[in-house]
FIMARTOR-261096 format. One line per 8 residues: number of its first residue (from 1); their letters; for each residue x negated, y, z negated of C-alpha. Coordinates in Angstrom, 3 decimals, padded with zeros to 6 digits, always signed. Layout:
<recs>
NUM) a) X,Y,Z | ...;
</recs>
This chain:
<recs>
1) mnkdlnsi) -122.810,+093.117,-128.637 | -123.511,+096.366,-126.800 | -120.757,+096.691,-124.193 | -123.145,+098.748,-122.030 | -124.920,+095.466,-121.266 | -121.895,+094.365,-119.236 | -120.341,+096.681,-116.664 | -117.081,+094.718,-116.343;
9) gldkkpsd) -115.982,+094.896,-119.980 | -116.969,+091.399,-121.111 | -118.825,+090.781,-124.353 | -121.682,+088.899,-122.678 | -124.949,+089.737,-120.995 | -124.690,+089.791,-117.163 | -127.223,+086.951,-117.005 | -124.795,+084.826,-119.050;
17) ttvvvams) -121.759,+085.880,-116.972 | -120.540,+084.044,-113.855 | -118.331,+085.996,-111.463 | -116.525,+084.948,-108.311 | -116.482,+087.710,-105.699 | -113.754,+087.580,-103.047 | -115.748,+088.345,-099.888 | -113.658,+089.305,-096.864;
25) ggvdsstv) -116.649,+090.210,-094.724 | -116.023,+093.950,-094.960 | -118.228,+096.621,-096.473 | -116.226,+096.930,-099.711 | -116.297,+093.317,-100.891 | -119.857,+092.867,-099.604 | -121.000,+095.879,-101.620 | -119.285,+094.539,-104.725;
33) agimkkeg) -121.162,+091.251,-104.319 | -124.395,+093.237,-103.980 | -123.659,+095.331,-107.075 | -122.920,+092.248,-109.173 | -126.086,+090.525,-107.981 | -128.226,+093.610,-108.609 | -126.837,+093.966,-112.147 | -127.898,+090.425,-112.939;
41) ykvigitl) -124.627,+088.494,-112.835 | -124.396,+084.909,-111.596 | -122.446,+085.464,-108.373 | -120.400,+083.000,-106.308 | -118.981,+084.479,-103.104 | -115.757,+083.004,-101.706 | -114.303,+083.802,-098.290 | -110.809,+082.749,-097.260;
49) klyddgke) -109.948,+081.513,-093.779 | -106.320,+082.594,-093.593 | -105.215,+082.275,-089.987 | -106.363,+081.001,-086.609 | -107.276,+084.111,-084.659 | -107.283,+084.240,-080.890 | -109.506,+086.482,-078.830 | -106.966,+089.288,-078.795;
57) vaaskqcc) -106.744,+089.212,-082.586 | -110.441,+089.023,-083.304 | -111.058,+092.124,-081.197 | -108.814,+094.332,-083.329 | -109.714,+096.094,-086.573 | -108.580,+093.470,-089.040 | -109.727,+091.555,-092.092 | -110.342,+087.841,-092.435;
65) sgqdimda) -111.089,+087.178,-088.750 | -113.688,+084.689,-087.551 | -116.249,+087.477,-087.222 | -115.575,+088.550,-090.799 | -116.330,+085.076,-092.098 | -119.682,+085.140,-090.322 | -120.407,+088.606,-091.732 | -119.631,+087.418,-095.258;
73) krvahklg) -121.927,+084.441,-094.766 | -124.779,+086.724,-093.640 | -124.280,+089.024,-096.640 | -124.332,+086.062,-099.051 | -127.533,+084.796,-097.449 | -129.097,+088.257,-097.688 | -128.196,+088.530,-101.374 | -129.252,+084.968,-102.134;
81) iehkilyy) -125.909,+083.971,-103.666 | -123.823,+080.834,-103.366 | -121.069,+081.141,-100.754 | -117.969,+079.043,-100.169 | -115.288,+079.155,-097.466 | -111.758,+078.034,-098.367 | -109.400,+077.071,-095.571 | -105.980,+078.418,-096.515;
89) qdkfkqgv) -104.244,+078.690,-093.140 | -101.252,+076.567,-094.181 | -100.823,+078.378,-097.504 | -101.059,+081.736,-095.723 | -098.534,+080.717,-093.058 | -096.006,+079.612,-095.676 | -096.584,+082.341,-098.240 | -097.174,+085.370,-096.026;
97) idnfvdsy) -096.388,+084.997,-092.312 | -093.056,+083.179,-092.772 | -091.991,+085.743,-095.369 | -093.010,+088.589,-093.036 | -090.879,+087.220,-090.182 | -087.867,+086.439,-092.398 | -087.987,+089.903,-093.933 | -087.833,+091.654,-090.558;
105) lngetpip) -084.969,+089.431,-089.443 | -083.107,+090.450,-092.619 | -083.381,+094.120,-091.633 | -086.202,+094.858,-094.084 | -089.657,+096.383,-093.675 | -092.061,+093.917,-095.318 | -095.514,+094.451,-096.825 | -097.533,+091.297,-096.089;
113) cvqcnqtv) -100.618,+092.615,-097.922 | -098.708,+092.474,-101.216 | -097.560,+088.931,-100.452 | -101.122,+087.944,-099.600 | -102.466,+089.320,-102.881 | -099.584,+087.711,-104.775 | -100.082,+084.256,-103.253 | -103.366,+083.062,-101.773;
121) kfkdlfev) -105.695,+085.757,-103.137 | -104.643,+086.201,-106.749 | -102.903,+082.865,-107.267 | -104.879,+080.203,-105.417 | -108.222,+082.005,-105.560 | -107.558,+082.753,-109.231 | -107.167,+079.018,-109.913 | -110.293,+078.136,-107.925;
129) skdlnsda) -112.292,+080.739,-109.867 | -111.107,+079.233,-113.157 | -112.069,+075.754,-111.930 | -115.577,+077.089,-111.252 | -115.761,+078.267,-114.893 | -116.120,+081.846,-113.735 | -115.748,+084.604,-116.331 | -114.036,+086.979,-113.894;
137) lvtghyvk) -112.720,+087.288,-110.355 | -114.155,+090.444,-108.779 | -112.785,+092.129,-105.632 | -113.476,+095.169,-103.488 | -110.036,+096.730,-103.969 | -109.949,+100.435,-104.728 | -108.221,+100.388,-108.100 | -109.668,+101.363,-111.457;
145) nvtknnin) -110.126,+099.117,-114.510 | -109.833,+100.225,-118.104 | -110.560,+097.280,-120.411 | -109.964,+097.423,-124.171 | -109.976,+094.472,-126.558 | -110.002,+092.105,-123.567 | -106.809,+093.740,-122.253 | -107.375,+095.019,-118.721;
153) nmyraide) -105.185,+097.801,-117.330 | -104.983,+098.932,-113.732 | -105.164,+102.579,-112.650 | -105.158,+104.432,-109.364 | -108.619,+104.742,-107.837 | -110.362,+108.092,-108.106 | -110.462,+108.101,-104.285 | -106.748,+108.694,-103.701;
161) nrdqsyfl) -107.147,+108.211,-099.954 | -108.381,+104.664,-100.601 | -106.242,+103.749,-103.611 | -104.765,+100.239,-103.268 | -102.864,+099.977,-106.555 | -099.536,+099.988,-104.674 | -100.464,+096.666,-103.067 | -101.381,+095.065,-106.404;
169) fnttreql) -098.263,+095.815,-108.457 | -097.235,+092.139,-108.445 | -100.403,+091.013,-110.193 | -099.515,+089.082,-113.351 | -100.820,+090.044,-116.762 | -102.878,+086.823,-116.914 | -104.437,+087.562,-113.525 | -105.093,+091.214,-114.350;
177) dylrfplg) -106.982,+090.364,-117.539 | -109.266,+088.160,-115.413 | -109.692,+090.533,-112.453 | -112.268,+093.296,-112.104 | -112.442,+096.109,-109.525 | -115.848,+097.837,-109.568 | -115.083,+100.265,-106.715 | -112.172,+102.053,-108.385;
185) gmlknktr) -114.458,+104.672,-109.871 | -116.283,+105.675,-106.701 | -115.612,+107.302,-103.343 | -115.789,+105.347,-100.096 | -118.891,+107.179,-098.860 | -120.676,+106.103,-102.051 | -119.769,+102.479,-101.292 | -121.392,+102.758,-097.879;
193) eiakeldl) -124.469,+104.403,-099.403 | -124.892,+101.445,-101.757 | -124.411,+098.996,-098.872 | -127.202,+100.759,-096.959 | -129.470,+100.755,-100.015 | -128.886,+097.003,-100.269 | -129.621,+096.715,-096.521 | -126.368,+094.861,-095.845;
201) nvadkpds) -125.499,+094.129,-092.218 | -121.931,+095.456,-092.763 | -122.939,+098.906,-094.095 | -121.572,+100.689,-091.006 | -118.786,+098.226,-090.202 | -115.440,+099.974,-089.490 | -112.655,+099.515,-092.021 | -109.912,+097.027,-091.235;
209) qdicfvpn) -106.736,+098.827,-090.181 | -104.280,+096.283,-088.803 | -102.408,+093.565,-090.648 | -104.736,+090.589,-090.214 | -102.328,+088.349,-088.282 | -100.752,+091.159,-086.229 | -102.830,+091.848,-083.080 | -103.251,+095.599,-082.489;
217) gdyssvir) -100.316,+096.436,-084.753 | -097.762,+094.746,-082.479 | -095.659,+093.018,-085.136 | -092.828,+092.233,-082.699 | -095.184,+089.912,-080.788 | -095.707,+087.897,-083.982 | -091.970,+087.555,-084.508 | -091.485,+086.615,-080.842;
225) kfrpdsfk) -094.138,+083.903,-081.258 | -092.534,+082.297,-084.316 | -088.856,+083.126,-083.704 | -088.370,+083.696,-079.950 | -084.590,+083.528,-080.345 | -084.480,+086.506,-082.726 | -084.417,+089.216,-080.058 | -080.655,+089.526,-079.736;
233) kgniknld) -078.863,+092.536,-078.310 | -076.489,+094.296,-080.683 | -074.608,+097.505,-081.261 | -075.930,+100.859,-082.344 | -073.262,+102.682,-084.349 | -072.892,+106.115,-085.847 | -071.889,+106.657,-089.471 | -068.205,+106.647,-088.488;
241) gkvigvhd) -068.553,+103.110,-087.142 | -068.319,+104.105,-083.477 | -070.453,+102.128,-081.003 | -072.736,+104.608,-079.265 | -075.403,+102.344,-077.814 | -077.035,+098.917,-077.572 | -080.329,+097.685,-079.022 | -082.568,+094.758,-077.995;
249) giinftig) -083.158,+093.381,-081.488 | -083.049,+094.777,-085.022 | -086.705,+093.871,-085.554 | -087.592,+096.825,-083.315 | -086.270,+099.278,-085.915 | -087.115,+100.498,-089.406 | -085.351,+102.907,-091.753 | -086.210,+106.515,-090.907;
257) qrkgikis) -087.240,+105.714,-087.335 | -086.482,+108.365,-084.721 | -088.253,+107.194,-081.560 | -086.876,+104.327,-079.514 | -083.188,+104.871,-080.286 | -082.672,+106.361,-076.803 | -079.411,+108.122,-077.633 | -079.094,+111.890,-077.568;
265) dkepfyvv) -076.826,+114.165,-079.593 | -076.767,+117.719,-080.913 | -079.100,+116.612,-083.699 | -081.786,+113.910,-083.389 | -080.667,+110.465,-084.526 | -082.546,+108.509,-087.182 | -082.074,+104.915,-088.272 | -080.285,+105.188,-091.632;
273) kinadhne) -079.285,+101.540,-092.100 | -079.949,+098.114,-090.597 | -077.058,+095.665,-090.919 | -078.687,+092.301,-090.278 | -075.498,+090.306,-090.965 | -073.784,+091.996,-088.011 | -076.923,+092.642,-085.945 | -076.213,+096.383,-086.021;
281) iivgakky) -078.283,+099.543,-086.231 | -076.616,+102.503,-087.949 | -077.890,+105.962,-086.986 | -077.239,+109.481,-088.222 | -078.725,+112.911,-088.788 | -081.904,+113.240,-090.861 | -080.025,+114.523,-093.912 | -078.483,+111.064,-094.368;
289) lakkklsl) -081.928,+109.564,-095.029 | -082.198,+111.375,-098.364 | -081.683,+109.013,-101.327 | -081.927,+109.443,-105.099 | -080.981,+105.957,-106.302 | -082.405,+102.580,-105.352 | -082.026,+099.099,-106.783 | -084.939,+096.728,-107.287;
297) knlnllte) -085.245,+092.956,-107.498 | -088.011,+090.555,-108.605 | -089.426,+093.023,-111.100 | -092.975,+092.549,-112.401 | -093.981,+094.491,-115.515 | -097.567,+094.954,-116.704 | -096.557,+096.785,-119.843 | -093.962,+096.738,-122.611;
305) kkeldkni) -090.455,+097.833,-121.635 | -090.551,+100.733,-124.086 | -093.150,+102.453,-121.878 | -090.374,+102.891,-119.307 | -088.026,+104.660,-121.732 | -088.980,+108.052,-120.320 | -089.525,+109.791,-117.019 | -092.378,+108.166,-115.128;
313) fvkvrstg) -093.761,+108.300,-111.586 | -092.880,+105.899,-108.784 | -094.173,+105.264,-105.290 | -091.733,+103.882,-102.696 | -094.164,+103.367,-099.797 | -097.892,+102.784,-099.590 | -098.562,+106.176,-097.986 | -096.005,+108.056,-100.071;
321) nllkakvd) -096.405,+110.554,-102.868 | -095.825,+109.925,-106.549 | -092.197,+110.800,-107.347 | -090.763,+111.615,-110.762 | -088.078,+109.127,-111.762 | -086.195,+107.380,-114.570 | -086.001,+103.581,-114.469 | -083.096,+101.604,-115.938;
329) lydnytaq) -084.094,+097.993,-116.597 | -081.546,+095.174,-116.338 | -081.600,+091.440,-116.893 | -082.767,+088.971,-114.232 | -085.788,+091.107,-113.352 | -083.737,+093.864,-111.703 | -083.698,+097.634,-112.167 | -082.234,+100.879,-110.868;
337) vnlinsed) -084.566,+103.775,-110.104 | -083.154,+107.283,-110.366 | -085.331,+109.788,-108.531 | -085.409,+113.326,-109.908 | -085.593,+114.648,-106.332 | -084.291,+112.861,-103.249 | -086.657,+111.049,-100.878 | -086.228,+110.264,-097.172;
345) gispgqac) -086.609,+106.944,-095.406 | -086.620,+104.494,-098.317 | -086.503,+101.002,-096.837 | -085.474,+097.609,-098.261 | -088.411,+095.212,-098.251 | -090.878,+097.836,-099.425 | -092.144,+097.996,-102.997 | -091.355,+100.565,-105.664;
353) vfydkdef) -094.353,+100.806,-107.983 | -094.276,+102.409,-111.451 | -096.995,+104.702,-112.840 | -097.581,+106.718,-115.987 | -100.249,+109.358,-116.539 | -102.627,+109.232,-119.504 | -106.197,+110.263,-120.303 | -107.615,+107.673,-117.870;
361) gykvlggg) -105.440,+108.645,-114.885 | -102.338,+107.069,-113.363 | -101.735,+103.694,-114.970 | -099.835,+100.977,-113.070 | -096.871,+099.799,-115.156 | -095.535,+097.291,-112.620 | -092.785,+097.553,-110.041 | -090.293,+095.646,-107.915;
369) wikn) -089.009,+095.066,-104.401 | -086.501,+097.546,-102.998 | -083.189,+095.761,-102.438 | -081.032,+098.703,-101.331;
</recs>
């Protein structure tokens, strides 16, 4: 079989290939659905209803709102493809929102988009796609596929400003071999060009920016809604353990934060630690944010362990740079990461994602959750 007949690395003609496209209602996933349809695949679009959005939520720049569902429906109608809506509000509440709230109350800085991909999107939607006898689950994420011998590897997108590989590190090997990401090899402006060529109603739709269930980026309002008793006053201490102020709740602070501490000194104070057990915020000078070692839990590897027996690259926040590091793997899915150069503001609750560079770009090796 000529592999050029199939753009997603499967040994079948597109006309014999059924794909499920996860359609959020945005320009990226809509364009992917259009590309698959144009190339001759049998396309089933699926949109997830993840939360009950109020007026103040629907007005913000988010994904998966009521308006997005309508947009996805219009795109599917335009393309002439089958479209299904799955109502996953309860699954999303349990798997994502509850985890988000608990993480903040534990003094961490959570990443709900990773949890969403890990649970409802790539677990439940994965199973639904299999039940529909689909050959692949296709999404509009900006990550690159390289498929060889039915083994699919994930790489950073060529558009580094759009790359979403950090958010997909927890994808399992089984899921990754079934997933396809057609946009990883193109720039965002090209995606919009294709959407306009396909005459899609979302071609000029703004990108989602906020976390879908957090209205206008105000995460504290979400925590207040679900855990109103969590806003407890506590002490702000310096690194010597001296009480130098009072805070209104640890959920108002993240590691590396400078604004909002409201205490002056010779040098600006930064949040260097959050002690949830004692409801304390520990502050100090910026130099105390620099760290070279961090421990990880709940490791997920997409490669053999031997690929980590050398210096690799890691990313410790979604907007961060690639950092050179050595990873020591332990039992029970834990690891220690030793950075070659120190990094500021590393926060528990964030992910540390592993990369290695080869002829195809930066390959995702896996990663874990930062414990401390």
